[in-house]
Structures are given as structure tokens and as C-alpha cells.
C-alpha positions in Angstrom: 113.8 13.7 44.9 117.1 12.2 43.7 120.1 13.8 45.6 122.8 14.9 43.5 125.0 11.6 44.2 121.9 9.8 42.6 121.4 11.9 39.9 124.9 12.3 38.7 125.6 8.3 38.2 126.6 7.3 42.1 129.7 6.0 43.4 131.2 4.9 39.7 130.3 8.7 38.1 132.0 10.1 41.4 135.5 8.5 41.3 135.9 9.0 37.6 135.1 12.7 38.8 137.8 12.4 41.5 140.1 10.7 39.2 140.0 13.9 36.8 140.1 16.4 39.7 143.6 15.0 40.8 145.0 15.0 37.3 143.6 18.5 36.8 145.4 19.1 40.4 148.8 17.6 39.2 148.7 20.6 36.4 148.6 23.1 39.1 152.0 23.6 40.7 150.5 25.4 44.0 148.2 22.4 44.1 150.6 19.4 43.1 153.4 20.5 45.7 150.7 19.1 48.6 150.7 15.3 46.9 154.5 14.6 46.7 154.8 10.8 47.9 151.4 10.5 48.7 149.9 7.4 48.0 147.3 8.4 45.5 145.1 4.9 45.1 144.1 5.9 48.9 143.6 9.5 48.5 141.2 8.4 45.3 139.3 6.2 47.8 139.3 8.5 50.7 138.3 11.4 48.3 135.7 9.9 46.3 134.0 9.1 49.8 134.7 13.1 50.8 132.9 14.1 47.6 129.9 11.2 47.5 129.3 13.1 50.7 129.6 16.8 49.6 127.1 15.1 46.7 124.4 13.8 49.1 125.8 10.5 49.1 126.4 7.6 51.3 129.4 8.8 52.6 130.0 11.0 56.0 132.8 13.1 57.1 133.4 15.0 60.3 135.0 18.5 60.5 136.9 17.4 63.1 138.3 14.7 60.7 138.7 16.9 57.9 140.9 19.4 60.2 143.2 16.9 61.0 144.3 15.5 58.2 145.0 19.1 56.8 146.9 20.2 59.5 150.1 19.7 58.7 149.6 20.8 54.9 150.0 24.8 55.1 147.3 25.5 52.6 146.4 28.9 52.0 143.5 30.9 50.7 144.6 30.9 47.3 145.5 27.3 47.1 142.2 26.8 48.6 140.5 29.2 45.9 142.3 27.2 43.3 141.2 24.0 44.6 137.6 25.2 44.7 137.9 26.1 41.1 139.2 23.0 40.1 136.6 20.8 41.4 133.9 22.8 39.7 135.5 22.8 36.2 135.7 19.3 36.7 132.3 19.1 37.9 131.3 21.0 35.2 133.1 18.5 32.6 131.0 15.8 33.7 128.1 16.9 33.3 126.9 18.6 37.0 124.5 21.7 36.4 125.1 24.6 37.8 123.1 24.6 40.6 124.6 21.3 41.9 127.9 22.7 41.6 127.1 25.8 43.3 126.0 23.6 46.4 129.1 21.5 46.0 131.3 24.5 46.1 129.0 26.2 48.9 129.8 23.0 51.3 133.2 23.3 50.7 133.6 26.7 51.1 131.8 26.0 54.7 134.8 24.1 55.8 137.4 27.0 54.4 138.2 27.8 58.0 139.4 23.9 59.1 141.5 23.4 55.5 143.2 26.5 55.3 145.9 27.0 58.1 148.3 29.7 56.3 146.8 33.3 56.9 
């Protein structure tokens, strides 16, 4: 059985999804503020690996790492919810099915407590 990563087209497709995702993030003022002065090429590379991980691809990420990189960002639950919504919309627009999108959403939401730092 193929993984979501394999069904969607692998690394090149995931990179396009992540690039599109960040284009959409910058359209959301509540999210865009977190990326001022960020090296976007580096972030897109990192996030392509993370999204590949969420899709059962060949990358791995620990929750400790995710917690460390998000700790200083002061992310609230509304921003997290908006980010997951934007991700789901982006995945749908790139042809992923509802079941696969639900799996990715669940995997992101399982990490809410380590990404959201403002309660």
C-alpha cells in the first residue's frame, strides 16, 4: 500500500504544496507576522521535510524539536486553527483526498500542545 507521500507525488509535489501554503500564509495577517525577517528558502526546505513526515514520507521530526522551534513564537490557538485550515485547503487544492487531509489535520492537531504557547 502506498503512503500519502507516495500517492501525492513525493518530494517535488510536497515542495510545491509547502510553497503554495506559505503564499497563502502571507495573505493571513495573523499568521504572516510570525515570518518577518525569516529566511523563507530555509523555512520552506525545513517545512517540506516536516510535511513529508506528516504524509508518511522519508523524514522524521521529534516533538521536542517542534516544541523548541515554536517556543518563542507566541502562537495562540486561533492562529494554530487558522494554520491548520490553510494547510487543509492547500492540500485539497493540490489534489489530496478528504481522508488524507483528515489524517494530516489529525497529526497536526496532535501537536497542538507543543506548538501553541499562548493560552
